[in-house]
Biopython code that builds the backbone (N, CA, C, O; Angstrom):
import numpy as np
from Bio.PDB.StructureBuilder import StructureBuilder

atoms = [
    (1, "UNK", "N", (52.029, -21.026, 76.499)),
    (1, "UNK", "CA", (50.808, -21.758, 76.778)),
    (1, "UNK", "C", (49.670, -21.198, 75.920)),
    (1, "UNK", "O", (49.400, -19.997, 75.952)),
    (2, "UNK", "N", (49.015, -22.054, 75.166)),
    (2, "UNK", "CA", (47.922, -21.658, 74.292)),
    (2, "UNK", "C", (46.608, -21.833, 75.047)),
    (2, "UNK", "O", (46.286, -22.939, 75.483)),
    (3, "UNK", "N", (45.857, -20.763, 75.203)),
    (3, "UNK", "CA", (44.611, -20.822, 75.969)),
    (3, "UNK", "C", (43.384, -20.915, 75.072)),
    (3, "UNK", "O", (42.259, -20.732, 75.537)),
    (4, "UNK", "N", (43.589, -21.194, 73.813)),
    (4, "UNK", "CA", (42.471, -21.271, 72.881)),
    (4, "UNK", "C", (41.766, -22.624, 73.013)),
    (4, "UNK", "O", (42.411, -23.668, 73.113)),
    (5, "UNK", "N", (40.456, -22.585, 73.013)),
    (5, "UNK", "CA", (39.660, -23.814, 73.109)),
    (5, "UNK", "C", (39.643, -24.477, 71.737)),
    (5, "UNK", "O", (39.405, -23.799, 70.737)),
    (6, "UNK", "N", (39.890, -25.788, 71.662)),
    (6, "UNK", "CA", (39.903, -26.447, 70.348)),
    (6, "UNK", "C", (38.501, -26.527, 69.725)),
    (6, "UNK", "O", (37.486, -26.496, 70.421)),
    (7, "UNK", "N", (38.486, -26.629, 68.409)),
    (7, "UNK", "CA", (37.226, -26.668, 67.661)),
    (7, "UNK", "C", (36.369, -27.859, 68.055)),
    (7, "UNK", "O", (35.146, -27.737, 68.126)),
    (8, "UNK", "N", (36.984, -29.010, 68.313)),
    (8, "UNK", "CA", (36.175, -30.194, 68.590)),
    (8, "UNK", "C", (35.364, -30.055, 69.876)),
    (8, "UNK", "O", (34.334, -30.715, 70.009)),
    (9, "UNK", "N", (35.783, -29.231, 70.817)),
    (9, "UNK", "CA", (34.980, -29.008, 72.025)),
    (9, "UNK", "C", (33.665, -28.319, 71.670)),
    (9, "UNK", "O", (32.610, -28.670, 72.198)),
    (10, "UNK", "N", (33.733, -27.346, 70.781)),
    (10, "UNK", "CA", (32.513, -26.679, 70.335)),
    (10, "UNK", "C", (31.604, -27.655, 69.583)),
    (10, "UNK", "O", (30.383, -27.618, 69.735)),
    (11, "UNK", "N", (32.201, -28.515, 68.782)),
    (11, "UNK", "CA", (31.406, -29.478, 68.025)),
    (11, "UNK", "C", (30.760, -30.506, 68.953)),
    (11, "UNK", "O", (29.611, -30.893, 68.739)),
    (12, "UNK", "N", (31.480, -30.947, 69.970)),
    (12, "UNK", "CA", (30.893, -31.870, 70.957)),
    (12, "UNK", "C", (29.736, -31.205, 71.701)),
    (12, "UNK", "O", (28.686, -31.813, 71.909)),
    (13, "UNK", "N", (29.943, -29.948, 72.100)),
    (13, "UNK", "CA", (28.887, -29.220, 72.800)),
    (13, "UNK", "C", (27.660, -29.047, 71.908)),
    (13, "UNK", "O", (26.531, -29.235, 72.360)),
    (14, "UNK", "N", (27.878, -28.692, 70.651)),
    (14, "UNK", "CA", (26.756, -28.504, 69.732)),
    (14, "UNK", "C", (26.038, -29.829, 69.467)),
    (14, "UNK", "O", (24.811, -29.861, 69.380)),
    (15, "UNK", "N", (26.796, -30.920, 69.338)),
    (15, "UNK", "CA", (26.163, -32.224, 69.125)),
    (15, "UNK", "C", (25.350, -32.642, 70.347)),
    (15, "UNK", "O", (24.253, -33.183, 70.210)),
    (16, "UNK", "N", (25.884, -32.394, 71.530)),
    (16, "UNK", "CA", (25.138, -32.724, 72.747)),
    (16, "UNK", "C", (23.880, -31.868, 72.868)),
    (16, "UNK", "O", (22.816, -32.375, 73.222)),
    (17, "UNK", "N", (23.996, -30.581, 72.578)),
    (17, "UNK", "CA", (22.834, -29.689, 72.643)),
    (17, "UNK", "C", (21.772, -30.094, 71.626)),
    (17, "UNK", "O", (20.581, -30.119, 71.935)),
    (18, "UNK", "N", (22.215, -30.411, 70.417)),
    (18, "UNK", "CA", (21.254, -30.825, 69.399)),
    (18, "UNK", "C", (20.572, -32.133, 69.792)),
    (18, "UNK", "O", (19.373, -32.301, 69.566)),
    (19, "UNK", "N", (21.325, -33.051, 70.375)),
    (19, "UNK", "CA", (20.747, -34.326, 70.811)),
    (19, "UNK", "C", (19.734, -34.121, 71.931)),
    (19, "UNK", "O", (18.675, -34.749, 71.937)),
    (20, "UNK", "N", (20.058, -33.245, 72.874)),
    (20, "UNK", "CA", (19.112, -32.942, 73.950)),
    (20, "UNK", "C", (17.846, -32.317, 73.387)),
    (20, "UNK", "O", (16.743, -32.656, 73.816)),
    (21, "UNK", "N", (17.992, -31.416, 72.437)),
    (21, "UNK", "CA", (16.828, -30.814, 71.795)),
    (21, "UNK", "C", (15.997, -31.823, 71.029)),
    (21, "UNK", "O", (14.767, -31.782, 71.073)),
    (22, "UNK", "N", (16.662, -32.732, 70.324)),
    (22, "UNK", "CA", (15.940, -33.757, 69.573)),
    (22, "UNK", "C", (15.172, -34.685, 70.492)),
    (22, "UNK", "O", (14.025, -35.034, 70.215)),
    (23, "UNK", "N", (15.803, -35.086, 71.588)),
    (23, "UNK", "CA", (15.111, -35.931, 72.570)),
    (23, "UNK", "C", (13.926, -35.175, 73.160)),
    (23, "UNK", "O", (12.866, -35.757, 73.389)),
    (24, "UNK", "N", (14.108, -33.872, 73.406)),
    (24, "UNK", "CA", (13.004, -33.063, 73.926)),
    (24, "UNK", "C", (11.838, -32.974, 72.960)),
    (24, "UNK", "O", (10.680, -33.030, 73.374)),
    (25, "UNK", "N", (12.138, -32.835, 71.666)),
    (25, "UNK", "CA", (11.059, -32.767, 70.670)),
    (25, "UNK", "C", (10.327, -34.103, 70.578)),
    (25, "UNK", "O", (9.102, -34.135, 70.462)),
    (26, "UNK", "N", (11.071, -35.196, 70.629)),
    (26, "UNK", "CA", (10.455, -36.506, 70.441)),
    (26, "UNK", "C", (9.723, -37.024, 71.674)),
    (26, "UNK", "O", (8.751, -37.769, 71.543)),
    (27, "UNK", "N", (10.169, -36.644, 72.862)),
    (27, "UNK", "CA", (9.605, -37.248, 74.075)),
    (27, "UNK", "C", (8.662, -36.343, 74.858)),
    (27, "UNK", "O", (7.828, -36.843, 75.612)),
    (28, "UNK", "N", (8.769, -35.045, 74.702)),
    (28, "UNK", "CA", (7.926, -34.151, 75.494)),
    (28, "UNK", "C", (6.523, -34.098, 74.914)),
    (28, "UNK", "O", (6.326, -34.243, 73.708)),
    (29, "UNK", "N", (5.554, -33.889, 75.791)),
    (29, "UNK", "CA", (4.173, -33.803, 75.354)),
    (29, "UNK", "C", (3.638, -32.384, 75.436)),
    (29, "UNK", "O", (2.654, -32.054, 74.775)),
    (30, "UNK", "N", (4.269, -31.551, 76.232)),
    (30, "UNK", "CA", (3.840, -30.167, 76.377)),
    (30, "UNK", "C", (4.330, -29.360, 75.176)),
    (30, "UNK", "O", (5.497, -29.454, 74.794)),
    (31, "UNK", "N", (3.442, -28.573, 74.587)),
    (31, "UNK", "CA", (3.780, -27.823, 73.378)),
    (31, "UNK", "C", (4.844, -26.766, 73.650)),
    (31, "UNK", "O", (5.692, -26.514, 72.793)),
    (32, "UNK", "N", (4.815, -26.149, 74.817)),
    (32, "UNK", "CA", (5.832, -25.145, 75.149)),
    (32, "UNK", "C", (7.201, -25.807, 75.277)),
    (32, "UNK", "O", (8.203, -25.250, 74.829)),
    (33, "UNK", "N", (7.250, -26.991, 75.887)),
    (33, "UNK", "CA", (8.521, -27.710, 76.033)),
    (33, "UNK", "C", (9.060, -28.138, 74.669)),
    (33, "UNK", "O", (10.272, -28.114, 74.453)),
    (34, "UNK", "N", (8.189, -28.524, 73.755)),
    (34, "UNK", "CA", (8.617, -28.879, 72.401)),
    (34, "UNK", "C", (9.191, -27.656, 71.695)),
    (34, "UNK", "O", (10.203, -27.754, 71.001)),
    (35, "UNK", "N", (8.551, -26.513, 71.871)),
    (35, "UNK", "CA", (9.054, -25.281, 71.266)),
    (35, "UNK", "C", (10.421, -24.905, 71.841)),
    (35, "UNK", "O", (11.296, -24.451, 71.104)),
    (36, "UNK", "N", (10.611, -25.089, 73.136)),
    (36, "UNK", "CA", (11.914, -24.802, 73.738)),
    (36, "UNK", "C", (12.974, -25.776, 73.244)),
    (36, "UNK", "O", (14.129, -25.388, 73.066)),
    (37, "UNK", "N", (12.603, -27.031, 73.020)),
    (37, "UNK", "CA", (13.563, -28.007, 72.499)),
    (37, "UNK", "C", (13.979, -27.654, 71.074)),
    (37, "UNK", "O", (15.135, -27.852, 70.703)),
    (38, "UNK", "N", (13.061, -27.141, 70.283)),
    (38, "UNK", "CA", (13.407, -26.689, 68.933)),
    (38, "UNK", "C", (14.382, -25.520, 69.003)),
    (38, "UNK", "O", (15.301, -25.422, 68.191)),
    (39, "UNK", "N", (14.180, -24.641, 69.969)),
    (39, "UNK", "CA", (15.108, -23.516, 70.149)),
    (39, "UNK", "C", (16.502, -24.012, 70.537)),
    (39, "UNK", "O", (17.500, -23.449, 70.087)),
    (40, "UNK", "N", (16.584, -25.042, 71.352)),
    (40, "UNK", "CA", (17.886, -25.613, 71.711)),
    (40, "UNK", "C", (18.580, -26.159, 70.465)),
    (40, "UNK", "O", (19.789, -25.994, 70.302)),
    (41, "UNK", "N", (17.820, -26.804, 69.593)),
    (41, "UNK", "CA", (18.402, -27.330, 68.361)),
    (41, "UNK", "C", (18.907, -26.195, 67.458)),
    (41, "UNK", "O", (19.971, -26.317, 66.851)),
    (42, "UNK", "N", (18.160, -25.112, 67.369)),
    (42, "UNK", "CA", (18.607, -23.982, 66.552)),
    (42, "UNK", "C", (19.849, -23.324, 67.155)),
    (42, "UNK", "O", (20.731, -22.875, 66.424)),
    (43, "UNK", "N", (19.917, -23.267, 68.472)),
    (43, "UNK", "CA", (21.114, -22.701, 69.104)),
    (43, "UNK", "C", (22.329, -23.598, 68.900)),
    (43, "UNK", "O", (23.449, -23.096, 68.808)),
    (44, "UNK", "N", (22.136, -24.905, 68.829)),
    (44, "UNK", "CA", (23.252, -25.808, 68.520)),
    (44, "UNK", "C", (23.769, -25.542, 67.114)),
    (44, "UNK", "O", (24.976, -25.578, 66.877)),
    (45, "UNK", "N", (22.867, -25.276, 66.187)),
    (45, "UNK", "CA", (23.297, -24.916, 64.830)),
    (45, "UNK", "C", (24.069, -23.601, 64.840)),
    (45, "UNK", "O", (25.042, -23.453, 64.101)),
    (46, "UNK", "N", (23.650, -22.650, 65.664)),
    (46, "UNK", "CA", (24.380, -21.384, 65.775)),
    (46, "UNK", "C", (25.781, -21.588, 66.329)),
    (46, "UNK", "O", (26.729, -20.955, 65.864)),
    (47, "UNK", "N", (25.920, -22.461, 67.313)),
    (47, "UNK", "CA", (27.250, -22.745, 67.864)),
    (47, "UNK", "C", (28.151, -23.302, 66.768)),
    (47, "UNK", "O", (29.315, -22.914, 66.666)),
    (48, "UNK", "N", (27.626, -24.203, 65.951)),
    (48, "UNK", "CA", (28.416, -24.748, 64.844)),
    (48, "UNK", "C", (28.808, -23.665, 63.846)),
    (48, "UNK", "O", (29.959, -23.609, 63.414)),
    (49, "UNK", "N", (27.870, -22.814, 63.481)),
    (49, "UNK", "CA", (28.159, -21.757, 62.510)),
    (49, "UNK", "C", (29.259, -20.834, 63.008)),
    (49, "UNK", "O", (30.195, -20.524, 62.271)),
    (50, "UNK", "N", (29.151, -20.397, 64.249)),
    (50, "UNK", "CA", (30.146, -19.465, 64.778)),
    (50, "UNK", "C", (31.487, -20.165, 64.998)),
    (50, "UNK", "O", (32.537, -19.561, 64.780)),
    (51, "UNK", "N", (31.467, -21.429, 65.426)),
    (51, "UNK", "CA", (32.727, -22.161, 65.634)),
    (51, "UNK", "C", (33.461, -22.360, 64.314)),
    (51, "UNK", "O", (34.674, -22.164, 64.246)),
    (52, "UNK", "N", (32.744, -22.744, 63.273)),
    (52, "UNK", "CA", (33.404, -22.914, 61.977)),
    (52, "UNK", "C", (33.853, -21.580, 61.398)),
    (52, "UNK", "O", (34.852, -21.521, 60.681)),
    (53, "UNK", "N", (33.123, -20.505, 61.703)),
    (53, "UNK", "CA", (33.572, -19.183, 61.267)),
    (53, "UNK", "C", (34.874, -18.825, 61.965)),
    (53, "UNK", "O", (35.790, -18.288, 61.340)),
    (54, "UNK", "N", (34.959, -19.117, 63.248)),
    (54, "UNK", "CA", (36.139, -18.734, 64.028)),
    (54, "UNK", "C", (37.375, -19.540, 63.641)),
    (54, "UNK", "O", (38.474, -18.992, 63.564)),
    (55, "UNK", "N", (37.200, -20.832, 63.400)),
    (55, "UNK", "CA", (38.349, -21.705, 63.175)),
    (55, "UNK", "C", (38.623, -22.002, 61.708)),
    (55, "UNK", "O", (39.696, -22.507, 61.375)),
    (56, "UNK", "N", (37.697, -21.706, 60.844)),
    (56, "UNK", "CA", (37.890, -22.046, 59.431)),
    (56, "UNK", "C", (38.258, -20.837, 58.600)),
    (56, "UNK", "O", (38.341, -19.711, 59.091)),
    (57, "UNK", "N", (38.471, -21.105, 57.343)),
    (57, "UNK", "CA", (38.704, -20.028, 56.383)),
    (57, "UNK", "C", (37.441, -19.863, 55.557)),
    (57, "UNK", "O", (36.811, -20.855, 55.191)),
    (58, "UNK", "N", (37.060, -18.631, 55.257)),
    (58, "UNK", "CA", (35.822, -18.438, 54.502)),
    (58, "UNK", "C", (35.963, -18.938, 53.070)),
    (58, "UNK", "O", (37.048, -18.866, 52.493)),
    (59, "UNK", "N", (34.881, -19.442, 52.493)),
    (59, "UNK", "CA", (34.933, -19.879, 51.093)),
    (59, "UNK", "C", (35.127, -18.679, 50.175)),
    (59, "UNK", "O", (34.855, -17.544, 50.567)),
    (60, "UNK", "N", (35.594, -18.924, 48.964)),
    (60, "UNK", "CA", (35.796, -17.806, 48.030)),
    (60, "UNK", "C", (34.484, -17.087, 47.754)),
    (60, "UNK", "O", (33.458, -17.720, 47.502)),
    (61, "UNK", "N", (34.525, -15.794, 47.802)),
    (61, "UNK", "CA", (33.338, -14.986, 47.549)),
    (61, "UNK", "C", (32.549, -14.652, 48.799)),
    (61, "UNK", "O", (31.689, -13.772, 48.760)),
    (62, "UNK", "N", (32.817, -15.333, 49.916)),
    (62, "UNK", "CA", (32.114, -15.037, 51.157)),
    (62, "UNK", "C", (32.872, -13.965, 51.915)),
    (62, "UNK", "O", (34.097, -13.876, 51.836)),
    (63, "UNK", "N", (32.142, -13.170, 52.636)),
    (63, "UNK", "CA", (32.767, -12.119, 53.424)),
    (63, "UNK", "C", (33.460, -12.691, 54.650)),
    (63, "UNK", "O", (33.333, -13.879, 54.945)),
    (64, "UNK", "N", (34.190, -11.848, 55.359)),
    (64, "UNK", "CA", (34.922, -12.331, 56.528)),
    (64, "UNK", "C", (34.022, -12.707, 57.696)),
    (64, "UNK", "O", (34.464, -13.415, 58.600)),
    (65, "UNK", "N", (32.779, -12.255, 57.703)),
    (65, "UNK", "CA", (31.860, -12.553, 58.795)),
    (65, "UNK", "C", (30.699, -13.436, 58.342)),
    (65, "UNK", "O", (29.586, -13.298, 58.850)),
    (66, "UNK", "N", (30.943, -14.331, 57.403)),
    (66, "UNK", "CA", (29.858, -15.140, 56.839)),
    (66, "UNK", "C", (29.176, -15.999, 57.903)),
    (66, "UNK", "O", (27.949, -16.093, 57.914)),
    (67, "UNK", "N", (29.936, -16.622, 58.789)),
    (67, "UNK", "CA", (29.343, -17.469, 59.826)),
    (67, "UNK", "C", (28.503, -16.684, 60.809)),
    (67, "UNK", "O", (27.444, -17.146, 61.233)),
    (68, "UNK", "N", (28.965, -15.504, 61.172)),
    (68, "UNK", "CA", (28.212, -14.669, 62.107)),
    (68, "UNK", "C", (26.929, -14.164, 61.465)),
    (68, "UNK", "O", (25.884, -14.112, 62.113)),
    (69, "UNK", "N", (27.005, -13.796, 60.209)),
    (69, "UNK", "CA", (25.806, -13.322, 59.511)),
    (69, "UNK", "C", (24.788, -14.445, 59.392)),
    (69, "UNK", "O", (23.594, -14.218, 59.585)),
    (70, "UNK", "N", (25.240, -15.650, 59.078)),
    (70, "UNK", "CA", (24.316, -16.787, 59.043)),
    (70, "UNK", "C", (23.705, -17.051, 60.413)),
    (70, "UNK", "O", (22.518, -17.364, 60.511)),
    (71, "UNK", "N", (24.500, -16.927, 61.469)),
    (71, "UNK", "CA", (23.974, -17.112, 62.818)),
    (71, "UNK", "C", (22.917, -16.053, 63.138)),
    (71, "UNK", "O", (21.915, -16.356, 63.787)),
    (72, "UNK", "N", (23.133, -14.831, 62.694)),
    (72, "UNK", "CA", (22.123, -13.791, 62.918)),
    (72, "UNK", "C", (20.834, -14.089, 62.156)),
    (72, "UNK", "O", (19.743, -13.822, 62.659)),
    (73, "UNK", "N", (20.951, -14.637, 60.954)),
    (73, "UNK", "CA", (19.756, -15.058, 60.224)),
    (73, "UNK", "C", (19.015, -16.161, 60.977)),
    (73, "UNK", "O", (17.787, -16.142, 61.050)),
    (74, "UNK", "N", (19.747, -17.114, 61.533)),
    (74, "UNK", "CA", (19.113, -18.197, 62.291)),
    (74, "UNK", "C", (18.422, -17.646, 63.526)),
    (74, "UNK", "O", (17.324, -18.088, 63.866)),
    (75, "UNK", "N", (19.046, -16.684, 64.208)),
    (75, "UNK", "CA", (18.415, -16.067, 65.374)),
    (75, "UNK", "C", (17.133, -15.340, 64.972)),
    (75, "UNK", "O", (16.133, -15.404, 65.688)),
    (76, "UNK", "N", (17.157, -14.655, 63.836)),
    (76, "UNK", "CA", (15.960, -13.966, 63.345)),
    (76, "UNK", "C", (14.852, -14.952, 63.021)),
    (76, "UNK", "O", (13.692, -14.726, 63.366)),
    (77, "UNK", "N", (15.205, -16.039, 62.362)),
    (77, "UNK", "CA", (14.210, -17.065, 62.036)),
    (77, "UNK", "C", (13.669, -17.708, 63.307)),
    (77, "UNK", "O", (12.481, -18.018, 63.388)),
    (78, "UNK", "N", (14.533, -17.908, 64.299)),
    (78, "UNK", "CA", (14.085, -18.489, 65.570)),
    (78, "UNK", "C", (13.107, -17.561, 66.271)),
    (78, "UNK", "O", (12.132, -18.026, 66.860)),
    (79, "UNK", "N", (13.351, -16.256, 66.219)),
    (79, "UNK", "CA", (12.425, -15.306, 66.841)),
    (79, "UNK", "C", (11.067, -15.333, 66.144)),
    (79, "UNK", "O", (10.027, -15.294, 66.801)),
    (80, "UNK", "N", (11.077, -15.398, 64.827)),
    (80, "UNK", "CA", (9.813, -15.487, 64.091)),
    (80, "UNK", "C", (9.108, -16.801, 64.386)),
    (80, "UNK", "O", (7.883, -16.839, 64.505)),
    (81, "UNK", "N", (9.879, -17.881, 64.506)),
    (81, "UNK", "CA", (9.296, -19.192, 64.814)),
    (81, "UNK", "C", (8.648, -19.181, 66.191)),
    (81, "UNK", "O", (7.583, -19.770, 66.377)),
    (82, "UNK", "N", (9.269, -18.529, 67.147)),
    (82, "UNK", "CA", (8.684, -18.447, 68.488)),
    (82, "UNK", "C", (7.398, -17.635, 68.460)),
    (82, "UNK", "O", (6.414, -18.015, 69.094)),
    (83, "UNK", "N", (7.394, -16.536, 67.743)),
    (83, "UNK", "CA", (6.190, -15.706, 67.669)),
    (83, "UNK", "C", (5.019, -16.478, 67.063)),
    (83, "UNK", "O", (3.909, -16.448, 67.595)),
    (84, "UNK", "N", (5.266, -17.158, 65.969)),
    (84, "UNK", "CA", (4.205, -17.941, 65.326)),
    (84, "UNK", "C", (3.843, -19.146, 66.186)),
    (84, "UNK", "O", (2.664, -19.467, 66.339)),
    (85, "UNK", "N", (4.846, -19.814, 66.747)),
    (85, "UNK", "CA", (4.592, -21.001, 67.568)),
    (85, "UNK", "C", (3.776, -20.698, 68.807)),
    (85, "UNK", "O", (2.850, -21.439, 69.137)),
    (86, "UNK", "N", (4.106, -19.615, 69.500)),
    (86, "UNK", "CA", (3.335, -19.238, 70.694)),
    (86, "UNK", "C", (1.899, -18.884, 70.310)),
    (86, "UNK", "O", (0.962, -19.221, 71.034)),
    (87, "UNK", "N", (1.726, -18.207, 69.177)),
    (87, "UNK", "CA", (0.374, -17.903, 68.711)),
    (87, "UNK", "C", (-0.429, -19.161, 68.430)),
    (87, "UNK", "O", (-1.597, -19.254, 68.810)),
    (88, "UNK", "N", (0.187, -20.127, 67.769)),
    (88, "UNK", "CA", (-0.511, -21.387, 67.494)),
    (88, "UNK", "C", (-0.807, -22.162, 68.771)),
    (88, "UNK", "O", (-1.881, -22.747, 68.910)),
    (89, "UNK", "N", (0.134, -22.168, 69.694)),
    (89, "UNK", "CA", (-0.085, -22.881, 70.950)),
    (89, "UNK", "C", (-1.225, -22.236, 71.739)),
    (89, "UNK", "O", (-2.061, -22.942, 72.304)),
    (90, "UNK", "N", (-1.265, -20.914, 71.783)),
    (90, "UNK", "CA", (-2.367, -20.237, 72.481)),
    (90, "UNK", "C", (-3.700, -20.517, 71.817)),
    (90, "UNK", "O", (-4.703, -20.718, 72.501)),
    (91, "UNK", "N", (-3.725, -20.532, 70.490)),
    (91, "UNK", "CA", (-4.956, -20.845, 69.771)),
    (91, "UNK", "C", (-5.425, -22.271, 70.076)),
    (91, "UNK", "O", (-6.609, -22.501, 70.323)),
    (92, "UNK", "N", (-4.498, -23.212, 70.056)),
    (92, "UNK", "CA", (-4.853, -24.595, 70.372)),
    (92, "UNK", "C", (-5.270, -24.755, 71.827)),
    (92, "UNK", "O", (-6.158, -25.549, 72.136)),
    (93, "UNK", "N", (-4.636, -24.007, 72.718)),
    (93, "UNK", "CA", (-5.009, -24.083, 74.132)),
    (93, "UNK", "C", (-6.431, -23.563, 74.338)),
    (93, "UNK", "O", (-7.193, -24.130, 75.122)),
    (94, "UNK", "N", (-6.784, -22.497, 73.642)),
    (94, "UNK", "CA", (-8.157, -21.978, 73.760)),
    (94, "UNK", "C", (-9.177, -22.964, 73.220)),
    (94, "UNK", "O", (-10.290, -23.064, 73.737)),
    (95, "UNK", "N", (-8.793, -23.695, 72.173)),
    (95, "UNK", "CA", (-9.751, -24.620, 71.558)),
    (95, "UNK", "C", (-9.893, -25.922, 72.334)),
    (95, "UNK", "O", (-11.012, -26.393, 72.535)),
    (96, "UNK", "N", (-8.767, -26.523, 72.781)),
    (96, "UNK", "CA", (-8.803, -27.830, 73.439)),
    (96, "UNK", "C", (-8.545, -27.761, 74.938)),
    (96, "UNK", "O", (-8.594, -28.792, 75.609)),
    (97, "UNK", "N", (-8.272, -26.584, 75.483)),
    (97, "UNK", "CA", (-8.001, -26.393, 76.915)),
    (97, "UNK", "C", (-6.867, -27.267, 77.416)),
    (97, "UNK", "O", (-6.925, -27.771, 78.537)),
    (98, "UNK", "N", (-5.854, -27.452, 76.616)),
    (98, "UNK", "CA", (-4.685, -28.238, 77.021)),
    (98, "UNK", "C", (-3.507, -27.841, 76.142)),
    (98, "UNK", "O", (-3.676, -27.463, 74.982)),
    (99, "UNK", "N", (-2.310, -27.935, 76.717)),
    (99, "UNK", "CA", (-1.088, -27.684, 75.951)),
    (99, "UNK", "C", (-0.420, -28.994, 75.570)),
    (99, "UNK", "O", (0.769, -29.016, 75.254)),
    (100, "UNK", "N", (-1.166, -30.078, 75.597)),
    (100, "UNK", "CA", (-0.656, -31.411, 75.289)),
    (100, "UNK", "C", (-0.718, -31.630, 73.780)),
    (100, "UNK", "O", (-1.789, -31.524, 73.182)),
    (101, "UNK", "N", (0.421, -31.934, 73.164)),
    (101, "UNK", "CA", (0.454, -32.070, 71.710)),
    (101, "UNK", "C", (-0.283, -33.320, 71.229)),
    (101, "UNK", "O", (-0.640, -33.397, 70.054)),
    (102, "UNK", "N", (-0.516, -34.285, 72.092)),
    (102, "UNK", "CA", (-1.275, -35.469, 71.686)),
    (102, "UNK", "C", (-2.743, -35.151, 71.436)),
    (102, "UNK", "O", (-3.420, -35.894, 70.725)),
    (103, "UNK", "N", (-3.236, -34.082, 71.997)),
    (103, "UNK", "CA", (-4.636, -33.705, 71.801)),
    (103, "UNK", "C", (-4.843, -32.914, 70.517)),
    (103, "UNK", "O", (-5.981, -32.682, 70.109)),
    (104, "UNK", "N", (-3.754, -32.499, 69.879)),
    (104, "UNK", "CA", (-3.847, -31.706, 68.654)),
    (104, "UNK", "C", (-3.780, -32.607, 67.424)),
    (104, "UNK", "O", (-3.027, -32.320, 66.493)),
    (105, "UNK", "N", (-4.540, -33.672, 67.407)),
    (105, "UNK", "CA", (-4.436, -34.630, 66.312)),
    (105, "UNK", "C", (-5.476, -34.428, 65.234)),
    (105, "UNK", "O", (-5.436, -35.121, 64.218)),
    (106, "UNK", "N", (-6.395, -33.517, 65.411)),
    (106, "UNK", "CA", (-7.414, -33.298, 64.381)),
    (106, "UNK", "C", (-7.628, -31.798, 64.199)),
    (106, "UNK", "O", (-7.331, -30.999, 65.088)),
    (107, "UNK", "N", (-8.146, -31.439, 63.039)),
    (107, "UNK", "CA", (-8.419, -30.047, 62.754)),
    (107, "UNK", "C", (-9.840, -29.659, 63.111)),
    (107, "UNK", "O", (-10.171, -28.473, 63.124)),
    (108, "UNK", "N", (-10.687, -30.640, 63.402)),
    (108, "UNK", "CA", (-12.088, -30.334, 63.640)),
    (108, "UNK", "C", (-12.384, -29.982, 65.089)),
    (108, "UNK", "O", (-13.337, -29.247, 65.349)),
    (109, "UNK", "N", (-11.601, -30.480, 66.043)),
    (109, "UNK", "CA", (-11.792, -30.131, 67.450)),
    (109, "UNK", "C", (-12.677, -31.099, 68.123)),
    (109, "UNK", "O", (-12.949, -30.962, 69.316)),
]
sb = StructureBuilder()
sb.init_structure("model")
sb.init_model(0)
sb.init_chain("A")
sb.init_seg("    ")
for serial, (resi, resn, name, xyz) in enumerate(atoms, 1):
    if name == "N":
        sb.init_residue(resn, " ", resi, " ")
    sb.init_atom(name, np.array(xyz, "f"), 0.0, 1.0, " ", f" {name:<3s}", serial, name[0])
structure = sb.get_structure()
């Protein structure tokens, strides 16, 4: 009996996660919720990277952990994105007294 999960299950999960994140970015009005939806989309990309690393063969010249290293880069970029995003959201909240992205339509205030 083979207990290994097939690759397409990971791809379905990543596609569903990315779709949920995309819907969250397009439909949510709260800036924090939009930032969390972007994080869901980045995590879906990480699931794809690690799944293809686990089930695929590395391209010529790539190391044996190429997918994991790329996933770590994405996690690092996501952490930087959260730091900058939270700073911008706090700045906008202080200026307009709202976390609603519809109110952030002008630079003049």
